[in-house]
C-alpha positions in Angstrom: -0.1 0.1 0.2 1.5 3.6 -0.6 1.6 6.3 1.8 -1.2 8.1 -0.3 -3.2 5.3 0.2 -2.5 4.7 3.7 -3.1 8.6 4.4 -6.5 8.5 2.1 -7.9 5.3 4.6 -6.6 6.9 7.6 -8.8 9.9 6.5 -11.7 7.6 6.0 -11.4 6.9 9.8 -11.6 10.5 10.6 -14.7 10.9 9.0 -16.1 7.7 10.1 -19.0 8.3 13.0 -18.5 6.4 16.3 -21.5 5.5 18.0 -20.9 4.8 21.7 -23.0 3.0 24.3 -22.9 5.1 27.3 -26.7 4.3 28.7 -25.9 1.2 30.9 -27.4 1.3 34.3 -24.0 0.1 36.4 -25.9 -2.2 38.7 -22.9 -4.3 39.6 -21.2 -0.8 41.0 -24.0 0.7 42.9 -22.2 -0.5 46.0 -19.6 2.0 45.0 -21.2 4.6 42.7 -24.8 5.0 42.3 -25.1 8.9 41.5 -25.6 8.5 37.5 -24.9 6.2 34.6 -21.8 3.8 34.6 -20.3 6.0 31.6 -19.9 9.1 34.3 -18.2 7.0 37.3 -15.5 8.6 38.6 -11.4 8.3 37.7 -9.4 10.4 39.8 -11.9 13.4 39.8 -13.1 12.9 36.1 -15.9 10.8 34.7 -14.9 7.7 32.8 -16.5 8.8 29.5 -13.6 11.6 29.6 -11.2 8.9 28.7 -13.2 7.3 26.1 -13.7 10.7 24.1 -10.2 11.6 24.7 -8.9 8.5 23.2 -11.3 8.7 20.6 -9.9 12.2 19.6 -6.6 11.0 19.8 -7.2 8.3 17.1 -8.2 10.9 14.9 -11.9 11.0 15.0 -14.3 13.4 14.9 -17.8 12.7 14.8 -19.1 11.0 17.9 -22.8 9.8 18.4 -23.5 9.0 22.7 -26.2 6.6 22.5 -27.7 7.5 25.9 -30.7 6.2 28.2 -30.4 5.9 31.8 -29.9 9.5 33.5 -29.1 10.6 30.2 -29.5 14.0 31.2 -26.7 14.0 33.0 -24.2 13.2 30.4 -25.5 16.2 28.5 -25.1 18.4 31.3 -21.6 17.0 32.0 -20.6 17.7 28.5 -22.2 21.1 27.8 -19.5 23.7 27.2 -16.9 21.2 26.2 -16.3 18.6 23.2 -12.7 16.8 23.2 -12.2 18.6 20.0 -15.4 16.4 19.0 -18.5 17.0 17.1 -20.7 15.3 20.1 -24.6 14.6 19.2 -26.8 12.3 21.3 -29.5 9.3 20.6 -31.6 8.9 23.4 -33.7 5.9 23.9 -37.0 6.0 26.0 -36.9 2.8 26.9 -34.1 0.2 27.0 -33.5 -1.5 23.7 -30.4 -3.5 24.2 -26.9 -2.8 22.6 -27.8 -3.7 18.8 -31.0 -1.7 19.4 -29.4 1.3 21.0 -27.1 1.5 18.3 -29.4 1.0 15.7 -31.6 4.1 16.8 -28.3 5.9 16.3 -27.5 4.8 13.0 -30.6 5.6 11.1 -30.7 8.9 13.2 -27.3 9.9 12.6 -25.2 7.4 10.1 -27.5 5.9 7.9 -25.7 4.4 4.6 -22.3 4.8 6.7 -19.4 2.7 7.8 -19.6 3.1 11.8 -16.9 2.5 14.5 -19.1 1.3 17.5 -18.0 0.7 21.1 -19.0 -0.2 24.8 -19.2 2.7 27.2 -17.7 1.0 30.2 -14.4 -0.4 28.7 -11.1 0.8 26.9 -8.5 -0.6 25.4 -5.0 0.2 23.8 -5.8 0.1 20.4 -4.4 1.6 16.8 -7.8 2.3 15.2 -6.2 3.3 11.8 -4.5 -0.2 11.6 -7.7 -2.0 12.6 -9.3 0.5 10.1 -7.1 -0.7 7.1 -7.4 -4.1 8.0 -11.0 -3.8 7.8 -11.0 -2.5 4.6 -8.4 -4.6 3.0 -10.1 -7.8 3.9 -13.3 -6.5 2.6 -14.8 -7.7 6.0 -18.7 -6.6 7.1 -17.8 -7.0 10.6 -14.3 -6.6 12.5 -14.2 -6.7 16.2 -11.2 -5.8 18.4 -9.7 -8.4 20.9 -8.0 -7.7 24.2 -5.6 -10.2 25.5 -6.1 -11.2 29.2 -4.7 -13.3 31.8 -8.2 -15.0 32.9 -10.5 -15.2 30.2 -13.5 -16.5 32.5 -14.9 -13.6 33.4 -15.5 -12.3 30.0 -15.7 -15.5 27.7 -13.0 -16.1 25.2 -13.1 -15.5 21.6 -11.7 -18.3 19.0 -9.5 -17.1 15.9 -8.7 -19.5 13.0 -5.1 -18.8 11.3 -6.4 -16.9 8.5 -7.8 -14.1 10.9 -11.3 -14.7 11.5 -13.2 -15.5 14.3 -14.8 -18.8 14.8 -16.6 -18.9 18.1 -17.4 -16.8 21.0 -17.1 -18.8 24.4 -19.5 -18.0 27.2 -18.2 -16.6 30.2 -16.9 -19.0 32.7 -16.6 -21.6 30.0 -12.8 -22.1 30.0 -9.8 -20.3 32.2 -6.3 -19.2 31.2 -5.1 -16.3 29.2 -6.7 -15.9 26.1 -8.3 -13.0 23.5 -11.7 -11.6 24.6 -14.2 -9.5 22.7 -12.9 -5.7 23.5 -16.0 -3.7 22.8 -14.6 -2.1 19.7 -16.2 -2.8 16.0 -16.3 -1.3 12.9 -19.7 -2.1 11.1 -20.3 -1.9 7.3 -23.7 -0.2 6.2 -24.9 -3.4 5.4 -25.1 -5.2 8.9 -26.1 -1.8 10.5 -29.5 -2.0 7.9 -30.0 -5.4 8.6 -29.9 -4.6 12.8 -32.6 -2.0 12.0 -34.6 -4.0 9.6 -34.7 -7.0 12.2 -35.0 -5.3 15.6 -32.0 -6.9 16.7 -31.5 -6.3 20.7 -28.2 -7.6 21.4 -24.8 -7.7 20.1 -23.5 -10.3 21.8 -26.4 -12.6 21.6 -27.9 -12.0 17.9 -26.0 -9.9 15.7 -22.5 -11.7 16.2 -23.6 -15.1 16.4 -25.4 -14.5 12.8 -22.3 -12.8 11.5 -20.2 -15.6 12.0 -21.8 -17.5 9.3 -20.7 -14.4 7.1 -17.6 -13.6 8.5 -16.3 -11.5 11.7 -12.5 -10.1 11.0 -10.5 -10.6 14.4 -8.0 -7.5 15.2 -5.7 -8.6 18.2 -4.5 -6.3 20.2 -2.1 -6.9 23.3 -2.2 -3.7 24.8 -4.1 -2.2 28.0 -7.6 -3.3 28.9 -9.8 -2.5 31.7 -13.8 -3.0 31.7 -15.4 -0.6 35.0 -18.0 -2.8 35.2 -17.0 -3.9 38.6 -16.1 -2.5 41.5 -12.8 -3.9 41.7 -11.6 -2.8 38.4 -13.3 0.5 39.1 -10.8 1.1 41.9 -7.8 -0.4 39.9 -8.6 2.4 37.2 -7.9 5.0 40.1 -4.3 4.0 39.4 -4.0 3.4 35.9 -6.2 5.2 33.2 -4.3 8.5 33.3 -1.2 6.8 32.2 -2.5 5.2 29.7 -5.1 7.6 27.8 -3.0 10.6 29.1 -5.5 12.8 30.9 -3.4 14.0 33.7 -3.7 17.9 34.3 -6.3 18.0 31.3 -9.9 19.5 32.2 -12.7 17.3 32.1 
């Protein structure tokens, strides 16, 4: 690939809408944080969402759609007057629609007909999105998924990949132990997939969209860098001493 072709693809990434799932209730965090949606759980005095937005801006993206639901007003209030250098839009669901349903709603409102980046709003990983983008385009995949390497997959469930880099199976939580790759919660979806999500009324990425897509192909992008999911109290506590160094928000206003 020539440098001009690479630059062209990276410019495409900068225009790609990022759909960020931030409507989670944070039920498992209630004992340590019950004041708002999970995406606003504080890390060193600033919301976890600040780290996600900084990571997206740092990877060259410019347009973000926040899929909000539970206590959406708190997210909008926090972001009033700041944008991290991003154009930020809100797609509010009136009732819980599941991960795929929320993405489908945001897609139909703000990104219809476009390739989209979709991300969980309660985890973050060190990831070169430009490389993932280029691999996705080169492979002509309908779906690409970023995989994070962890020391114990039992909490998350593991992802099996063949020698050609395509996902062969998603294993359930608790089905195995030891080091391996898990779903990192970062995806690239072609319009053909998102149109199907909207048409079928899919509710869950994990239980409906991804298993179906295995028959059509899901491309894996393996990342061996830092990963954390703040969905449980012990990992929210761990994030307090780790995320500033990983994302580089030390001294930033948020």
